N, C-alpha and C positions, 0 to 999 in steps of 0.2 A: 595508432592511426592520428596524424595530424588535422586538426581541423581550425578553419579559418572563421572567424565570428560573422563574415559576409555571406557565407554558403549557408544553404539550408543543411542540418543535419542529416546524415543518412542513416534511417535505423532499421533494424531487422526486428520483427516480431517474434518471438520464440515462444509458443503455445496460445492457440487461437480457440480456448474455450470460453466460458462466460466472461472472465475478465480480459481475455484477448479481443473479444468482439465490442466489449465496452471502451477499450482503449481506441481502438478504429472509429467508434462513434464519438468519443472525444477529440481526436485528431480531425474529423469531418468538420466540426465547427469552427475551425479556420486557425491553422498553425503553419503558417507559409514557411517558417524558418525548420519546420520537421518534415521530412519526406520518408515515405515507407519504400525501401526498396528491396525487401526480403522478408520472407515468412516461413517459419519452421512449425510444422505440426505431422506426426505420424498417423492421426487418424484416416481411415480409409476413406472417410466422405470429406475430407478437406485436401490431404498429401495428391500434388499432382493437379491440382485444379487452378485456374486462374482466380485471384482474389476476386475480380470483378464478377464473377460466376456465383461468388458464396455471399458479398456484402454490396449493396448497393451506394452509388455515389462517392466513389474513391478517386474518381478522377485519372492521373497519370498511374497511379497504383494499382487500378484494375488489371494490368497485363502482369502484373507480379505473379509468378508461380508458386505454389506453396510445396515447399522441398519437405520431404519425409526427415531429414537429418540436417544438422547446421553444415556439416561438410558440403553436401550437396547444395545447399543454398549458397554458401560462400563461393564453390566453384561457377555458380550461374552467374553472377554480378558481373556488370559490364564496368564496375567501378567500385573501389573498395568502400564499405560501410562503416561508420564511426561508432555506432553505439547498438547495444541489443537492448531489448525489453525483455526479460526473463518471467515469464506467467506459466509455468508448469505445476511444481509441486511445492511443499512448504518444507519437508524433513531434510536435514543437511545430508544424509545419507544417500538421498535418491536424487538431490541435484548438484552435489559437489563435481562429479565428473562433466555436467552439462555447463556449469560456469566456469570451470577450467577450461574447458575446450574452447570457450569465447573468449576468454583472457589470452590463452596463447594464440589465439586469431588476432588479437591486437584490437580488440573491441572493448570499448568502454560498456559496464554492465549495470544496469538497473533492474533488480531481482523484487519480484511482489511476495517472497517467501516471508512468513512471519518471523522465521530462525535469522533473518538477513539484517534485523534491523540493529541488533546490539548483540552481534554474535559471540564476541569474546567473552561475555557471562557465563554462559552454559556449554559453548563450543570453542574452547581456546584452539584447539589444536587445528580445527578445521578452519579458524579465523587467519591463523598464521598461513596455511597452505593458500589461502585466497589472496592475503595480501602480497606473498611472495611471489605469486604467479602474476599478478597486476603489476607490481613493481618491476618485474623482469621485463614487462612489454610497455611499461611508460603510461599504463592506462588506470583507470579507477574502478570502482565497483562499490555499490552501496545497496541496501534495501530499503523501500518505502511502502508505505501503505496508509489505511486510515487506521487502524489500530492492530499493532503498535505502528507509530508513525505520525500519527495527527491528533486524535482525541484525547490519547491518554498521555500525550508527552508533548508535543511540538505545540498544541494549541494551550495547556495550562502553563508551559515556560513562558510561551508569549506572554500571557495575561501576569506572569510573574515578574514581569520586568517592571511593571509599576508599584511592587511592593518589596519590602526585604525583612528580614529576620523571620522568615518563614517557619512556622511551628508545626502545622498540619496541613494536609492537601485531601481533598475528598473529592472522588471524580465518579460519577455514576454514567452510564451511558445505555440506552434502550433503543433497540434497532430491531427492525423487520426483514427478516432474513429469507423471505420468501424468494424463490427462485435461485439460492445459492447453488453454487457448481459442484459436481461430485467431490472435487479434491477437498474443498471443506467439511464436506458432508462425512467425509471419512475419517478426518480425524476431531471432528469437533462431538459428533455423537448424535447429530439429528436424526429422527425418527424410528430409534430403538425402543424397545420395551424397556422400562425404567431399571427394572433389575439386571438386565444386558448392560445399559449403561453405567451401573454402580460398579458391576464387575470388570468391564473394561477400563474405567477410569481406576481402579484400582490396581489392574495389572499392567497399566500404561499402555494398552491397547489404542485408546483414545486419549487426549489430552485435554479436550474442550477447546476455548480459544488460546492459540499460541502466543505468548510474549509479554503477558502479564508481568512476570519477574522481571524481564527485560526494561518496560516501560516504568515500572516502580524504581529499578535501580538508577535509570535515567534521571528520574525526578529528584532523586537522593542525592544525587552526584551533583547535579547542576543548582540544586537551590541549598545545598549543603545542610543536608538533614540526616542525623545519625540512625541507622537502621542495622540490626544485626541477623533480621531473617525476613524471608518473604511466604506468607501461608496462603494456601489458596482452599478454597471449597466451593462445591458444584451442588445445586439442587434441581430437579427437573419438575417439569410441569406437563400434564396430559390434559386431553379433552374428552368429554362424553359425546361428542361429534365429529365426523369427519373433518379433516384440515387438509385443504391444498396447498402443497410444498412448493408448488410451482417451479418443481425440477421434475425432469422426465424420468430420471432415476427412481425416484421415490414416489412420484405422482400422489395422490391423495392417501393420506394417512388414516388409517382405521383408528378408531376411538381406542384409548388407552396407551397409544404410543407418544413417545417424547415429541411435543411440539413447541416446549420452551425450555430454556438452558438458562439459569442464573448463576452466573460466575462470579465470586468475591476474591480479590487479592488484595493481601494486606502487608504493608511494611513495618515491621515491629520493631520495638527498641525495648528489651526488657518485656513488661507486660503492658506497654502502651503501643496502641495502633497509632502510627502519625502518618502513613500514607493509607489511602483506602480507594480502592477501585472495585466498580461493579459493573459488570457487562450483563445485561439482559437481552438475551435473543429468543425471537419468538417468530414464528410462522403467524401471519397476520395478526399482530399484536393488538389491533383494533377491537378484535373479537373477544378478547381478556380485558379489556378496559385499561390498557397502558398506552401511556403517550409517549411517541417516539420522540428523545431529545437526550442532547448531552449538556450535563450540568457539572459544572466545576466549581469548587469552594476552596480558597486559600486562605489561610489564617496567618497572618503577619503584622507587621506596621501599620498596613493598609489591609483591611480585611476584603478580599476581592470575590465576588460572585457572578457568576455569567451563564447563561445559558444558551444552547444554539438548539432552534427548534423549526423544523423538526430537525433530528441529528444527521449529522453527516452522513450520506449514502453509504453503505459499505462497498459495494462493489464498484458502482458509477465513482465514488469518492476515491477508491484505490486506483482506479484508472486515469482519473484527474492527478493525482499526487504523483504517478510514474511518469506522465507527461510533463508535469511542470517542476520534475526535477531533471530534466534532460541536461540543460544547458549549465545548471549547478555542477553536475557530475563534470561535464566536459571542462570546467575550470578548475575542479579540485586537484589537488595534489595526488600523485600516483599511489596506489594501495587501496585497501579497503576503508573506506570513510563512513562517515555517519550523516544522517540527514538533516540531525540537529545543530549541524555546523554549516549549513545552506543558509541563503538568503531567504527572506520572509517572502519576497514577493514571486518567486519562481520564476519559470521560462517567460521571456519576453513575447507575448502571445502575438502581437500584430506585426511584429518585424519592422517597427518604427519608433521615432519619438516625435514629441511635439516640440515646436518653437514657436516664438511669437511671431504673427504675420507680419513681415516688414511693411506690407502696405497699409497696415493699420495700426499705427502705434498704441500702446494701452494707454486707456483713458480711466477715469474713477468709475468704477462699477463695471467695468469690461476689460476683458483681455482676448483678443483674437488669436487662435492657434490654426498652425498648419503642422501636417505631418511630415516627418521626414524622415527618409529610409535608414534603418540603423544600418 
């Protein structure tokens, strides 16, 4: 679908769960160059309803009716859409048909699936099929999020621009996962009994945070760090008091259930760990004396240390990364692309650029500006 930079990008929301709702909240803060024209969700409490009856403050998007399928959504549009925000599940086997259908319909696709950040690493055949489907329709597809997509890769690589000869990268992220939706609960393992968690990790039924090997590989590739393997390990924490998960599915967790998961990923060369990533995920972390923060340490010609306090919000942060990748994806080459190749600034949010006010020439100490439509 051809798109002119002068016209708003017409987007379809595929999945209106916890993340989909936050994407809507994000768009309501002011993105005049992005317009919601369609929505897809098969949940009985959403399908067939007006968006305005589910969400407040949507303006012209209020009359969009949520379709149960993408085909139904596309058939109901009064003009073609440009792009689809995909926010359903994470596992390639569960989402491939959804992504292929969107690509074959001529839609650019931004997916929130962790597996879509660097899928060629562990899912090469899946990646090739997506790339071929996108190229066949002259559209692009990518995956974005907070981690992977920001805290464990984009942000460290941005900081890495000011140094060279990088020998070691250490990243730690402690986050509050209160309110996490069912999709993440299912594959991360929150709320289980510790023995059940260990058994499901061993069997592959749950995987904890998805994407740490991909982030480690991306860091190593782009900073020229030799690694020969990625190792991961998980530890769980319980509480001797009830903990509110903030999710309607889990509710209040009884004492003894998993309320915290610490996951470590290590990029190893021989016997040496050269890339280290730690993700500490807790319900109500403040109850356990934890500080919510992203901390990055890059050892090179210039030793770079930086922290983000509080840490970038997981779900709302992911919603913003999706929206802010919109125009980068439209400008990308056809096929499967990576967010690490996108611009730093993201989408032009206000739909304008500034120029010097011709009525007030610059003078020492002051430059008067006027907005010009983009």
